[in-house]
N, C-alpha and C positions, 0 to 999 in steps of 0.2 A: 648234676654233673656225674658222669660215670668214670670211675677209676679203672683203668685197664692195666693189666700186667702182661707184657709180651716179652718173651725171651729174657726174663729177669729184669726188664725195665718197667718202670711204673710211669704212666702218663694219663692225663685226664683228657676225655673227649666230650664233645658237646655237639648239639645240632643247631643249624641256622635255618630257620624256616624260609623256604623259597630259594635257597642257594643252589647253584648248579656248578658243574665243573666241565671244562673243555680240556682236552689233552692232545699232545702230538709227541711222537717219538723224537728224542733229542738227536739231532744230526749236526754235522758241520755246517750244512747249508739249510738249517731249519727255517730260515726266513722264506724259503721257497716251498715249504710244506704247509698244509693247512691244519688248523685245529679241528678236532672232532666236533660232532654235534654236541649239544648240551646234554649232560648226564646229571641226574639228581644226586646231590651231596647227601650222604647218609650220616656221616659223622666226621668231625675234624678235631684235631688237637695240635699242640705245638710240635709233635713228632711226626704227624702224617694225617692222612685222611682216607675215607672210604667212600666210593661212589658206585652208583648203580650203572651197569653196563651190559649191553647185549653183544659185546665183542670180547673175544679172548685176548688177554694180554700176557705176554711171557714174563714170568718173574725174573727180576734182574734188569729188565729193560729201563733205560733212562728216559724220563718223560719231562716235558715242559707242561705246566699246568696253568690254566687261567681260571681262577676262582671268581665266580660271578655272584655277588650278593646284592639283593634289591637295594636301590638308592645309594649305591657305593660304586666307586671306580673299580675296574677289574684288578685283582691281585695276581701277580705272576710268581710262580714258584717252580723250583726244580726238584725232582724226586726220582725215586726208583721203585718199580713195581715190586711189592713184597710178595704178594700172591693174589690169586683170584679164585672165586668160586663161580662156576658156570653151570647153570641148570639147563641142560640141552633140551629137555622136554618142554620147558617154559620159555626157552630162547632169551634168558636173562641171567644176570649174575651180579656179583659185587667184586670190586677191585680195591685192594689195599695198596696205598702208596706211602712209602717212607720218605720224608723230606730229606734232601741233601743238607749237609751241615750249614748252619748260619754263620757266615764269615764275610768280612769285607773283601777278602781276596778271592775265594772260590765258593761255589755253591750259591746259596741264597743270601741276599743282603741282610745284615743284622737288623735293619729297620723293619723288615718284614716280620721278624720274630716279635717285635713290639706290637705290630698290627695284630698278629694272631693272639697275643695276650690281651689286647684291648677287646677283641671279638669274644674271647673267653669270658672276660668280665661282663660283657654285655649280654651274651646269650646263655652262658652256663647257668644251670639251676640245679639245686639239689634234687636228685631223683631218688625215688624209693627203690633201694637195691633189691627189694623182694618182688617188685613189679617186673614182669617179663619185658625185655627190651631186645628186639631181634638182632640188632647190630652188636650190642654189648654182650649178649648171652650166647651168640652163635658164631659170629665172625672173628672174634678175637680169641 
């Protein structure tokens, strides 16, 4: 498990083999818009996630996420684009999404936070901090 420190906050992230993410910009009539194609999930934690993308996304944009994990039902989350790194020469990049608060009134349902914690228990493993990890060592 990698421990990340971002803007004075500490959170743990982990990888889920084979997991992908689909997203769409949050709108009033979001049911009329379609989710993106699948993007590889690079890292996830209870505070947010990072996925591979060939599209530029504007920081601050609200998004609806569909987390797709092999042999599980899709998990739906709300978030906001934190930032992205786009490598124009390679036509690819990575996008950081910060989850909206977990609350039974607004944002993400509290039950989803429990699901994320279960995933962390299942997939997180102690990683050697001296070993190079592209997401942990360069994107955060």
